[in-house]
N, C-alpha and C positions, 0 to 999 in steps of 0.2 A: 504493500501499500503504499509504501515510503517513497518509491520509485513510480508510484502512479501520480501522489500528491506531485513531485516535483516534477513531473512534464505537464499537468495541468498547468501549473505556476510558471511555464516555457509559453507554455498555450495562450493562457490569458493576458500575458505580459504587454503594456504598450509596445517597446520595440519590436514584438513579435510579426511577422507579415506572413500569412500563409501562402502568398504566391512566390516566396521565394524556396518555397520547396516545391514549386512545377518542373517535370522532368527531373527530379531527385530518384537517385536508385542508390539502395544501401549498400548494396550487393560491389556497385563501382565504388562509390565511398571508400570502402571498406578494403575493395584492392588497389584503391592510390597510398592509402595508410599502409597496404603490407610491403607497396612497394617503394616507399622512399628512399632507399639506399639504393636505386636502380638510376641507372645515367639519366633519365625523363622522372628522375623522383624528387622530392623537394631538397633532398640532402645529395645531392647530384655532385660527384667527384669531378662534373666539368663545371660544376661551379667553385670547384674549392673547396668541398665540404669532405672533412675526412675526422676518421675514429681515432678515439688516444686512448690508453688506460693511464688511469692516476692511482698511487696508491697512497692511503691515510692513516696515519700512525695510530695506534689505539693504547690511551690512557685509562690507569687507575691507579687510584690510592694506595700507594705501601706496598706498589708493585717494582720495583726498581731494573733500568737496565745501562748497561755500561756506557750504548750510545746509543741514539735516536733510530738510527738505522736496524740497531739489534731489537726494537720493539715490536709487538706484533704489528701488523698493517693486514689493510682491510682493501681489497684491489676493486675498486670501482671502473668497469670495461664501459667500452664505447661510448666514451664523453666526444660528442658532436661539437666540433670547429671549425675554423679556415685560419689561415695564416694570416697574423696579423700586418705582417708588412704586405703581403702581395694583395689584400685589402686594401690597406693604400695605395701599392698602385694604380690595380685597375680603379680606383674611382677618380683619383687624376688625370688618367687618359683614359680614361670615357669622354668620345665625341661626341656621342649622342644625346648626351643629357642638356638638358637647358641652362645647365650650371656652369658650363665651360668657361663663359667668359665674366662671370659672376663675382670668383675665389679673388679673394685680396692675399695678394703674395706678398705685400712690405705691410708692415702695420702701421699705424699713425694716428695722430692725435688728433681731436674733433673738440670745436669752438663754439663755443653761440653764441653772438651778441642780442643780450636783448633790446626787442624793437623799440620798447615806448618808453626807454633811461636817459635822462640827459645824456646829451654826447661828452661832457664835459667830464662825468660821472661815470662813463660806462664802461665795465670790464668785462672782456669776456668769459663763460663761464665753461670749464671743461665739462665734456658729456660722455659719458661711459656707455654706449650702445651694446659692444659685440667685442668680440676675443681678439680681433685685428686692431682693435682702439686701447686696449688695457695696457696697464703699466707693466703689467707680468708678462704680456706679447714686447713689449718694448726694450724692455730686460733682455730676454733671450734672444730678442732678433741683436742686440748689443753684444749680447757677448758670442755670437756669430760670428760679428763682423770684427769682433779680435781675432779670430780663432786663424788658425795658419792656413792656408787654401791647398787642395791637392793640387800638387803639381802638374799632373795629367790635364786638368781642367782646362778648358778654353777660358781666356782672362776674362771674356764677356760674360760666362755662364752665370746666371743670378744665383744664389745661395739663399733657400728661403727656409724658415719654420712652417713644419706642418702641422698645426694644432689638433690635436686627437681630444676630444668631449665624448667623455665614455658614461653610457647610462645602462642600468639593469635594477629590474625591478620584478616581481612575482606575476606570472601571467594567467590567469585563470581560464582553462581552455572550453567552459561551457557553462552554463546555466545552473546546470543540477549534474551531479558526481563533485568527487574531489582532486580531479586530475589537475596539474600544474607544470607549468616550461618557468625557468629562471631565466631569460634570453640577458642577451650582454648585446648592446649596439654602440656605436660606432658611428660620430657625428663630426664634421670637418668645423673645426674652431673659425676657417677662414671663409664661412659661407654666412650670412645674415640669418640673424635669429629666427625674422621674419619668413625665410626660408625654412630653418630648419624646424621651426613648427607647423607647419603647412605638412600633415600628412599625405596627403594629394602631392608635395615635389617630391616623397620617397628621398630623403635628402638621409635616413637610418640606415648605415649598414649591419646586417647582422653578424656578428661574432663568432659567437656560441652561445649552447645553451649548457645550464647548472642544471645538472641532475638532482634530486633531493639520495638519500639516504637510503639502499636498497633494502626492502622489505627483510632481508634477511640477516641486517646489520646486526641484531641482538642476539641472533641467535649464533652468527661467526663471533660477535661478542664473547656470549657466554663459552664458549668452545675454547676463542685463543686461550683466555685462560682460566679455562679447566674450573668455573667456578656457578653456580647454579642462579647467582644474582643477575639479574638486568643491568644497562648500562647506566648511569644517576644522570638524571636532566644537565647537568653539571659535562656529564661524560660526551653526550649526545651535543651539549650546544658545539663542546672543545669539534669534533667531530666537522661538526657542519662546518666551522669555521676553516677547519682544515683543509675540508674540499673545497671551498672555493679560494684557499689560496693556493691550494697545489695546481688547480686549473690554470689560475694566472700565471703559473712556472713555467706552464704548457705553453701558454700562451707568447711569453715574454721570452720565444724563444731564442737564439744563438745568432740567428738570419737578422730579428727586428735590434736586439742590442747592439750589432754590427750596425745597421743602417743608423740608428740614434746618434751614437759617435762618428763614424762618418758622413753618414747622408747617405742617400742612393740619388742615381742619377737617371732623370726619367724625359723622356716629351710627353710633356702636358699636353691636354684636349685642346688646349688653344695653338698648338703648333710651336711652344718655347721650350726649347731643352733647359732646366732645371736640376741641381743638387738641393733634393729637400733633406729637411732633419726632421723627424718625428720626434713629438715632444707632447704629455700628455699634460692637460692644463685643468680638467675637471675629471671628477670620478661622482656622479651620485648615484649612490645603491641604496636598494634596500634588502639591509645584511638579511642575511638567509638564516641564521644559527637560532630562530624558535620555530 
């Protein structure tokens, strides 16, 4: 009866439109979900998606180990993610997007003169609207200008900061049931917030999906420590945080860290060749420890 009540709640909700079910086939939808790893699936390898395993160290009070690596570990298989560096390259080289000529490659200051103020007492007001006119971006650009250039680069090649704005939040998959995903999105900070804020502009890039601890977690925990006591709430919180951290260890791979330090040369969508230095400027997250 509970499932029926959930379904009824969906059917009578203001946001539900029965016309959306026209030509809907449950079998077809199930087939699409089952084939998400295929070449034409949602997480296609052709689009840069891959699956990797991460390992979470299991904590237990009064259980000592010489090193962290010697502690029992829980394997989390098949974390769905993309290469952060390849994601950056794909966005800035895209010639088909309407944003090609809207990127602000150099940071700047923005000032406003109040129109009604007396001329003799008028003072400009510093305005902050986006990452590319922030003090943090200007400071990073200043550091980059002081950095030694790669001798192999053309003297005219522009060196630019590529600001990354990262966001993650739990996404409920349906109006009934408990299925959820924890996607990690990446935006480019040199694009106006008025563009990034519109879902129809498709400015968000999906980087990874954070899984929850598996259903077998408690059983594996008790087996690892040969105990009949399930993990405490604090231990579960620790493992969720550790899972989050290990996924970021996976995403911040050697290729990205090399690009972070030395930059990467790419022909951008506007036809200009630049050496870009990715920097994480903001990270907004609904921390999944609870």
